[in-house]
C-alpha positions as CSV (number, residue, x, y, z in Angstrom):
1,M,162.9,-168.9,59.4
2,H,159.8,-167.1,60.6
3,R,157.5,-168.4,57.9
4,P,157.5,-172.0,58.8
5,F,157.2,-171.1,62.5
6,S,154.3,-168.8,61.8
7,A,152.4,-171.7,60.1
8,L,153.3,-173.9,63.1
9,A,152.2,-171.4,65.7
10,G,149.0,-170.8,63.6
11,A,148.3,-174.4,63.6
12,A,148.9,-174.7,67.3
13,I,146.5,-171.8,68.0
14,A,143.9,-173.3,65.7
15,L,144.2,-176.7,67.5
16,C,143.7,-175.0,70.9
17,A,140.6,-173.2,69.7
18,A,139.2,-176.5,68.1
19,A,139.9,-178.4,71.3
20,A,137.8,-175.8,73.3
21,G,134.9,-176.2,70.9
22,A,133.0,-173.4,69.2
23,P,133.0,-170.4,71.7
24,S,130.0,-168.3,72.3
25,Q,130.0,-164.6,71.2
26,A,130.6,-163.6,74.8
27,Q,133.5,-165.9,75.2
28,T,135.1,-164.7,71.9
29,Q,135.0,-161.1,73.3
30,T,136.3,-161.9,76.8
31,Q,138.7,-164.8,76.5
32,T,142.4,-164.4,75.5
33,R,144.3,-167.3,74.3
34,W,148.2,-167.3,74.4
35,V,150.9,-169.8,73.3
36,M,154.0,-170.6,75.4
37,A,157.3,-172.3,74.4
38,T,159.5,-174.0,76.9
39,P,162.7,-176.1,76.3
40,Y,162.6,-178.7,79.1
41,A,161.1,-182.1,79.7
42,E,157.8,-182.6,81.4
43,A,159.2,-184.1,84.6
44,N,161.8,-181.2,85.1
45,F,161.0,-179.0,88.0
46,H,161.1,-176.0,85.8
47,T,158.4,-177.4,83.6
48,R,156.2,-178.4,86.5
49,N,156.5,-175.0,87.9
50,V,155.5,-173.5,84.6
51,R,152.4,-175.7,84.5
52,A,151.5,-174.6,88.0
53,F,151.9,-171.1,87.0
54,L,149.6,-171.3,84.0
55,A,147.0,-173.1,86.0
56,D,147.2,-170.4,88.6
57,L,147.0,-167.8,86.0
58,E,143.9,-169.3,84.4
59,Q,142.3,-169.6,87.8
60,A,143.2,-166.0,88.8
61,S,141.9,-164.6,85.6
62,Q,138.7,-166.7,86.1
63,G,139.3,-168.4,82.7
64,R,139.7,-165.2,80.7
65,L,143.4,-165.9,80.0
66,V,144.2,-169.5,78.8
67,V,147.8,-170.4,77.7
68,Q,148.6,-173.5,75.6
69,A,152.2,-174.5,76.6
70,H,154.5,-176.6,74.4
71,H,157.3,-178.2,76.4
72,N,160.6,-179.9,75.6
73,G,161.4,-177.7,72.6
74,S,158.5,-179.3,70.8
75,L,157.3,-175.9,69.3
76,L,160.6,-174.0,69.3
77,P,164.2,-175.0,70.2
78,M,165.7,-172.9,73.1
79,A,167.8,-170.7,70.8
80,Q,164.7,-169.5,69.0
81,I,162.4,-169.1,71.9
82,K,163.4,-165.6,72.9
83,R,163.1,-164.3,69.4
84,G,159.8,-166.0,69.0
85,V,158.4,-164.1,72.0
86,Q,160.0,-160.7,70.9
87,T,158.2,-161.0,67.4
88,G,154.9,-162.0,69.0
89,Q,154.8,-165.4,67.4
90,V,154.4,-166.8,70.9
91,Q,153.3,-164.6,73.8
92,L,155.2,-166.5,76.6
93,G,158.6,-168.2,76.7
94,E,161.2,-169.8,79.0
95,V,164.9,-169.9,78.4
96,L,168.2,-170.5,80.1
97,L,169.2,-166.8,80.3
98,S,172.9,-167.4,80.0
99,V,172.5,-168.9,76.5
100,F,172.0,-165.3,75.3
101,G,175.2,-164.0,76.8
102,N,176.4,-162.9,73.4
103,E,173.6,-160.3,73.4
104,D,174.5,-158.8,76.7
105,P,176.9,-159.8,79.6
106,F,174.1,-159.4,82.1
107,F,172.3,-162.4,80.7
108,E,175.2,-164.6,81.7
109,A,176.1,-163.1,85.1
110,D,174.6,-166.0,86.9
111,S,176.9,-168.5,84.9
112,V,180.2,-166.9,85.8
113,P,181.8,-170.0,87.5
114,F,182.2,-169.7,91.2
115,L,181.0,-166.1,91.4
116,A,178.0,-167.2,93.4
117,D,178.6,-170.9,94.2
118,T,176.3,-171.2,97.3
119,W,172.6,-170.7,97.7
120,A,173.2,-167.5,99.7
121,G,175.4,-166.2,96.9
122,A,173.0,-167.1,94.2
123,E,170.1,-165.3,96.0
124,A,172.3,-162.2,96.5
125,L,173.4,-162.2,92.8
126,H,169.7,-162.7,91.8
127,A,168.8,-159.6,93.8
128,A,171.7,-157.5,92.4
129,T,171.2,-158.5,88.8
130,E,167.4,-158.5,88.5
131,P,166.8,-154.8,87.7
132,F,169.5,-154.8,85.1
133,I,168.1,-157.8,83.4
134,R,164.5,-156.6,83.6
135,A,165.5,-153.2,82.0
136,R,167.5,-154.9,79.2
137,L,164.6,-157.3,78.3
138,E,162.2,-154.3,78.3
139,R,164.4,-152.6,75.7
140,Q,163.9,-155.8,73.6
141,G,160.1,-155.8,73.8
142,L,160.0,-158.4,76.7
143,T,158.5,-158.2,80.2
144,L,160.4,-160.4,82.7
145,L,157.9,-162.3,84.8
146,Y,160.0,-164.4,87.0
147,M,163.3,-166.3,87.2
148,V,164.2,-169.6,88.9
149,H,167.7,-171.1,89.7
150,W,168.9,-174.5,88.6
151,N,170.7,-176.7,91.0
152,S,174.4,-176.5,91.9
153,Q,176.8,-177.8,89.3
154,G,179.2,-180.7,89.3
155,F,181.4,-183.1,87.1
156,Y,180.1,-186.4,85.8
157,T,182.9,-188.7,85.0
158,K,183.5,-192.4,84.6
159,A,186.4,-192.6,87.0
160,P,186.6,-190.6,90.4
161,L,187.9,-187.1,89.9
162,T,190.2,-185.7,92.5
163,S,192.2,-182.7,90.8
164,I,191.7,-180.4,87.9
165,E,194.8,-181.8,86.3
166,E,192.8,-185.0,85.5
167,L,190.6,-182.9,83.3
168,R,193.4,-181.6,81.0
169,G,192.9,-183.0,77.4
170,T,189.3,-184.4,78.1
171,R,186.4,-183.6,75.9
172,F,184.3,-181.5,78.0
173,R,180.6,-180.8,77.4
174,T,179.7,-177.1,77.5
175,F,176.4,-175.3,77.1
176,N,177.3,-171.5,76.9
177,N,180.1,-169.2,76.3
178,L,181.3,-169.2,80.0
179,T,181.3,-172.9,80.3
180,T,183.3,-173.1,77.1
181,R,185.9,-170.7,78.5
182,F,185.8,-172.6,81.7
183,A,186.7,-175.8,80.0
184,E,189.6,-174.0,78.1
185,L,190.9,-172.7,81.4
186,L,190.8,-176.2,82.7
187,G,193.0,-177.4,79.8
188,A,190.0,-179.4,78.4
189,Q,188.5,-179.4,74.9
190,P,185.0,-177.8,74.9
191,V,182.2,-179.5,73.0
192,T,178.8,-177.9,72.9
193,V,176.1,-180.6,73.4
194,Q,172.4,-179.9,74.1
195,V,170.7,-181.9,76.9
196,P,168.8,-184.4,74.7
197,D,172.1,-185.3,72.9
198,I,174.2,-185.9,75.9
199,P,173.7,-189.7,76.1
200,Q,174.5,-190.2,72.5
201,A,177.6,-187.8,72.8
202,F,179.0,-190.0,75.6
203,A,178.2,-193.2,73.8
204,T,180.2,-192.1,70.7
205,N,183.1,-190.6,72.8
206,L,182.2,-187.1,71.6
207,V,182.5,-186.0,75.2
208,G,184.0,-187.6,78.3
209,V,183.1,-185.1,81.0
210,L,179.9,-183.5,81.8
211,F,179.6,-180.3,83.9
212,T,176.0,-179.6,84.8
213,S,173.4,-180.0,87.6
214,A,172.1,-183.1,89.3
215,Q,168.6,-182.3,87.6
216,T,170.2,-182.4,84.2
217,G,172.0,-185.6,85.0
218,V,168.7,-187.2,86.0
219,D,167.1,-185.9,82.8
220,A,169.9,-187.4,80.8
221,S,170.0,-190.7,82.7
222,A,173.7,-189.9,83.5
223,W,174.0,-193.3,85.2
224,D,174.1,-195.0,81.8
225,F,177.5,-193.4,80.9
226,A,179.1,-192.0,84.2
227,R,179.7,-193.5,87.6
228,N,180.7,-190.4,89.6
229,F,179.3,-187.0,90.3
230,L,181.6,-184.5,92.0
231,D,179.4,-181.7,93.4
232,V,181.3,-178.4,93.4
233,G,178.6,-175.8,93.5
234,G,180.0,-173.8,90.7
235,M,177.0,-171.7,89.9
236,R,173.3,-171.8,89.8
237,P,172.1,-170.3,86.5
238,R,168.5,-169.1,86.1
239,N,165.7,-169.8,83.8
240,A,163.9,-166.6,82.7
241,I,160.2,-166.6,81.9
242,F,159.0,-163.6,80.0
243,A,156.0,-162.2,78.0
244,N,155.8,-160.2,74.9
245,A,155.5,-156.7,76.3
246,R,152.8,-155.6,73.8
247,A,150.7,-158.7,74.4
248,L,150.9,-158.1,78.2
249,A,150.0,-154.4,77.8
250,A,147.0,-155.3,75.7
251,L,145.4,-157.1,78.6
252,D,142.9,-155.3,80.7
253,P,144.5,-153.9,84.0
254,A,142.8,-156.7,86.2
255,M,144.1,-159.5,83.9
256,R,147.5,-157.9,83.6
257,Q,147.7,-157.8,87.4
258,A,146.7,-161.4,87.6
259,V,149.7,-162.3,85.3
260,L,152.1,-160.4,87.5
261,E,150.7,-161.7,90.8
262,A,150.9,-165.3,89.5
263,A,154.4,-164.7,88.4
264,K,155.5,-163.7,91.9
265,R,154.0,-166.9,93.3
266,A,155.8,-168.9,90.6
267,E,159.1,-167.4,91.5
268,T,158.6,-168.2,95.2
269,R,157.4,-171.7,94.4
270,G,160.2,-172.2,91.9
271,A,162.9,-171.3,94.4
272,A,161.4,-173.9,96.8
273,M,161.3,-176.4,94.1
274,S,164.9,-175.9,93.1
275,R,166.2,-176.4,96.5
276,A,164.1,-179.5,97.0
277,A,165.2,-180.8,93.6
278,E,168.9,-180.4,94.5
279,N,168.7,-183.0,97.2
280,E,166.1,-185.2,95.5
281,M,168.1,-185.4,92.3
282,L,171.3,-186.2,94.1
283,E,169.5,-189.1,95.9
284,K,168.1,-190.3,92.5
285,L,171.7,-190.4,91.1
286,R,172.7,-192.3,94.2
287,S,169.8,-194.7,93.8
288,H,171.1,-195.6,90.4
289,G,174.5,-196.5,91.7
290,M,176.4,-193.3,91.2
291,A,179.0,-192.1,93.7
292,I,178.4,-188.6,94.9
293,S,181.2,-186.7,96.5
294,A,182.6,-183.2,97.2
295,A,185.7,-181.8,95.6
296,P,188.9,-182.0,97.9
297,P,189.7,-178.5,99.3
298,A,192.7,-178.0,97.1
299,M,190.8,-178.7,94.0
300,Q,187.9,-176.4,95.2
301,A,190.5,-173.6,95.7
302,Q,191.8,-174.1,92.2
303,L,188.4,-174.0,90.8
304,R,187.6,-170.7,92.5
305,E,190.9,-169.2,91.2
306,I,189.6,-170.0,87.6
307,G,186.3,-168.4,88.5
308,A,188.0,-165.3,89.8
309,R,189.6,-164.9,86.6
310,Q,186.4,-165.3,84.6
311,T,184.7,-162.8,87.0
312,Q,187.4,-160.3,85.8
313,D,186.8,-161.1,82.2
314,W,183.1,-160.7,82.7
315,L,183.5,-157.3,84.4
316,A,185.7,-156.1,81.5
317,R,182.7,-156.8,79.1
318,A,180.0,-155.6,81.4
319,G,181.3,-152.1,81.9
320,E,180.1,-149.5,84.5
321,D,176.9,-151.4,85.0
322,G,178.8,-154.5,85.8
323,G,180.9,-152.7,88.4
324,Q,177.8,-151.4,90.0
325,M,176.1,-154.8,90.1
326,L,179.2,-156.5,91.6
327,E,179.4,-153.8,94.3
328,R,175.8,-154.3,95.2
329,Y,176.2,-158.2,95.1
330,R,179.2,-158.1,97.4
331,A,177.5,-155.9,99.8
332,L,174.5,-158.2,99.9
333,V,176.8,-161.3,100.4
334,S,178.7,-159.6,103.3
335,R,175.4,-159.0,105.4
């Protein structure tokens, strides 16, 4: 698996160097070139934030660190990005962290349904989990740079949805282990489908219900296959942006500090972009004729009951660290 990618990464780096022209001897000694792999489309707010981060980084390092980014899974699919950064095949990567929940429960804490289904809850969970996630990534040879939330989640359906009973027996699109279990607890049949394949999955009746953010709905042109979006909050999963720890340590102190400071700015900017995108994407869905609504109170209560069950399941897997994190999270939420 690594050999074909190594050739591809080598070609990408060579193309970057060729595009820059033949560097002088001084440039060769002082300029560092990295490669980054990201999984989302150019228009997605996560990708736009990454581009701003890299531009900021180049400016802050006075052009001494230049990063060639490959978006939309064009260099590596999401499932391979984390490994690519760990092995040093690329120096920077972005992933939906919960995709790697099989490796460690803390990677999927933000995707436990209805554990943190408000912005205040999502921010408290971010503060409570960040030290645990950072430590786990460090043990894997990765340095966490920043994390950014997705928007709230909801159900995309053809007909209006008013109760969880209407989801029983449906073919339900999922994207990680927790959403798969969520579908099962709803009585639905989980089907894992990646974002680029969502329209085709609906067209062929592979799935009939989509549970995801307004942003992903826009990315997938959900109005082509669904008429209704029921916004339930659910959770706000995070994308994690990290660096190969050895590559970062190899930078001189000033350049390394530039990376870390640019990352702080990217996290702040990304949080604002995510909040703005939540409303903007809902309006975009509405502009294409989709009906936007909130879940009836009784349905929301049922969903939270399922979430409470999944929280206990997560805690059983996360052990003592999980208990400490949840205690910290609940203390932050109660302030």
